[in-house]
N, C-alpha and C positions, 0 to 999 in steps of 0.2 A: 857806363859813361865815365868809368874810373872810379877811385877810391873814395867814399863818402862816410867810410865808418869813423868812429871815436878813437882817439889814440890818447895816451898820457905821455908827453914827451919828457925826456929826462933833462933837456936844454931849456925849460921854460918857454914862456909864451912867444919869444922872439926868435927861437931857433929853429932849426929844420929848413927845408927846402920846399919848392913848387909852390901852388896857391894853397893857402892854409886859411882854414876859417875857425875861428875861435868862438864857441856858443855851443850850449845843448841843444839838442834836436827838438826838445819840447817847446824851446821858445818860438813864439809865432814870427818875430825877427829873423831868428835863424833860418827859419823855414821858407821865409821870403827868398832868400839867397841860395839855399839847396833847390827849390823848384827853378829860379833863375838859371843857375848853373846846369840843370837837367835839360833845360830849353835849349841852352848853348851846347851841349856836350862836351862840358868843360869839366875835367877831373878836378875834384877838391878833396884836400884831407882836412876832415873835420876832428876837432879836439874838444872834448866835455869841458866847458868853462861855465861858471854860473852856479846858482843856488843849487846844492846837492852834490857839486863836483869840485873842482879847481877853483879856490877863491879868486874873485876880481878885484878884491879889496887888498891888493897888494901894490907895494912901489913898481915892482917890474909890469903888472897889468896897466897900473893907471899911466904909465910911460907910454903905452899903447894908446889907450883911451882914458882921458882923465875923468870921464863919467862913471868909469867902472862898470859899464854894460858891456853885453854882448847883443850882436855879433861884431867881431872885429876881423877884418880880412888882412892878411899879411901876403903879400905879392912881391916875393925877394925882398928889397930893401924898401919897399913901399907898403905903407900901413894906412888904413882907411876903416872908419866907424860911420855910423848911422845906416841902417840897413837900406833904405832907399836909395842912398848915393851910393853903396856897395852895389846894389843890383844895376844902377845906371853905368857905372864905371865897368862892370863886367861886360855888358852888352856892347858899350863903346870900345872896350879892349877887344873883343872878338868881332868887331865891324858888324854887329847885328843892329843895324839902324831900324829896321822893321819894329823890333820891339822897344825902340824909343820913340816912335811915332812918324818915322820916315826921315826924308833930307831936308824937310821944310822947317822954318823957325814954328810956324804955326802949329804943325802937326807934333812937333816935339814938345810946344809948349802946353798943348792940351794934354797930352800924357802926363806930364810932370804937374800939371794942374791938379788931376784927379789922385795922383800920388801923393801929392801935399796935403789934400783934403783928407785922405785916409790916414795919414800920419797925424795930423792936427785935429781936424774936427771930429770925424767919426772915431778915432781912437779914444778921445777925450770922452764921448758920449757913453761908451760902454765900461769906462774903468770901474765906477763904483757897484755896478751890477756884478760885472765879473769877480771882482775881488771879494765881493760878498756871497755869491752862489756859488762859484766854483773854487776860488781859493779859500773860502771860509775864513776870512779875515776878520778878526774880531773888531777891527775899526770900521767895519764896513758892514754893518747889521743892523742899521735903522732902517726899519720897514717903508717909511715914507720916503727916504733918500733911494732906496732901491725901487720903490715905484716910480718915482721922478726920473731915475736914471734909465729905467726900462722905456717908459714913454720918450724919452729924448732920443734913445737908441733907435728906436722903432722909425722916430721922425727923420733921422738920418737915411736909415734903410730905405725909407720910401722914397728919399732924393735920389739913392742909387737905382731904385726900381723905375722911377721916372725917367733916368738918364736912359737905361737900358731899352726901356719902351720907344724912347725916341730913337735910337741908334738901330733897334731890331736886331742886333748881333751882339758885337762887344762892347766894352766900356765907351770906348771914343769911336767907334765907327765900324767899318768893315773888317778890321784887322786885329788879331790878338797882339796885345802890347804889354808892357810891365804892368800898367794900370790893372788889367785883369789879375796880375799874379796877386798884387798886393792887395786887392779889394776882394779878390776870390777867398784869399785866407780869412779876412774881416768878416765875410759873409758866411763862412763856416764856423767861424766863433760865435756869432749871432745865432745860427742854426742849431748849435750843440749847447748853448747854455741855457739852463732852466728857467723858463719865462713864456709868456705867451708869444705865439709865432703867426700873427695875421699873415693871409695869404698874399704874397707879393710875385705876380705872375710872371712878370719879366725878368726878376731875381732867380725864380725856379728854372726857367727857360735857358736861362745864361748858366746856371749850374749844370743842367745837363749836357751843354757844351763843354763844359770845363771837366766834367767827368770822362771825355773822351781824351784828355790829355794825361798821359802817363805821369808827369811831374806833378799835376793836382793830385792824382790818386795817391802817389808816394808821400807827398808832403803836406797837403792841405789842412788835413784834419789829424795828423800824427799818426796815420794808421788806423783811424775809426772809419767806419761804414759812412 
């Protein structure tokens, strides 16, 4: 589908041509964009930026994203940050309204609702546990807070399981959309983080469907089984 490898440009984050994605491939938010681009058949040139690579804490990078976070998309003279917004932009750019929820305002709103829930409620539920048990952050080692975080994360995953049980297929209904991309990545983070994993049958059935998609296999778990 085109070039998705990392490069280190000589001309800094604003140089180069084509559609460029600034961010390291280990970032869950960068992988959202990579999977979306794969679904679109859209070539991207990815460049390694972020912790362990080129620093985002520079005036040049902050001119692109004042948050100094990845990913950042550079499409000619157009610059966009926030991973869910980037994914929606790329689908609109390529005319893939099916991934956005179809042509109706209601269909699109439901997809965006679940994407917003992923970026806000679900992401905030896993932060303490993930930082403590996967990133081994010294600031996230309180056992009681980890247990509370684990319970809250599971509560949110059960909400996703209930939604998938209602649809019997994909997150928002019969069709695969961007909601499945962003939540598929979040569900893999839950599955791979050391903690209890009570059975979520609808999530498991959904994951088996996702495994049939090459983009999920390539980007969902960073190459892990």
